[in-house]
N, C-alpha and C positions, 0 to 999 in steps of 0.2 A: 339681296340679285337682283330687285327690280329696280329698270329708271322711272327719275321724277309721275312719266303721265302712266305709266305701267300699274295699273293694281293686282294689289297679292289678296288674293281669290283663296278660300278656305273653305272647308265642309259651315260651317256656321252662313257664311255672306253666300254663296254657291249662286242657289233658287233666286235671293233678290237683285244679288252683281251677274247674275247672267240669266237661266232662266224664266226673270219677270225685265227681263231689260228692252224698253221701247227703241232701243238702235243694238245692232249686230256688236255680240262679242267676243277679241276672238280671245281663245285661254289658250297657253300653254302649259301641256301638262310634263314636270320633269322632275328630279332630284336632285342635290350636292352632290349627290358620286358620280356622275350620272356628265362624260366629258363633251359625248357630243349634246347634251343639255347646257352649259357653261358655255357652249360656243353655240347654240344660236338667241345664248339670252340678249346679244350687243343687237341683234336684226329685228327682236320680238322685241328692243325697248326702243328704236325704230321706226319703227312701224307705230307703235303708237304715240306716240309724238307726230307720224305722219297724219295717221288720222283720225285726234286730237277731236272734237269737235264731231266724229260721222257714226264713227263704232267707240269701245269699248275693246283695252287690251288687255289682258291681267295673265299672269304666273298662278299656278295652283301645281302646291308644294304634292307629290300624290304617298310621298310617307306618312301626310302630317293631316293629308284627306285620302284617305283609301279606299274608305267606301263612296267616296266619289267617286275613282279612278273604279272598283269594281261595276257601282250602274252604268257607268259607259263603258267599257270593258276594252275598256289602256289593257293594251299586252305586251307595248313598244315603248319606248321611248330615247323624244323627245318623241311626243304626239302632242298636234294642232286643229283642234277641230275649230268652227267658228258656230255660231249659233244664232238663229235667227226667228226671234216669235221661239224662244224656248228648243229652238226645234234644233242639233246639231244638223247643220246642211253641209257642208265639205271638213274632211275630216287629211293630215298630214303627217305619213307616221319617215322621222329623219329629220334631216336640215333640206332644208328650200330656201329657194331664194323671194329676197322680202319683197318682191316683184308678184310672186306668188296669191299672197296672202295680203297686202296692197291689191291687187287688181278683184279678189277675191270677198272684201268685203263692199268694190265699189258697185261692184254685180250684188250684191246682198242690200247694197241701202234702198 
């Protein structure tokens, strides 16, 4: 489901790809069965291409990484969280315009 510039985030690589990242990381928490998540997917892929080199963008399937979703208090999906220096600095629940994510990344960089 991820585009060419969109990382696949898992329980195994969450710490290295997100928490230990030197650049901001936007993570889309989604599930295959979630209609709104599938609608948001192309927007997340566009953001990934637009911010390539400035930030990382990834998708985390909550069904295969339930412990990460629980630790972060994900209660509704899609939820998108922007991490900087291992800390969540922005959180959006539901579908948002691409500009919301891009502007937050530029502000966090």
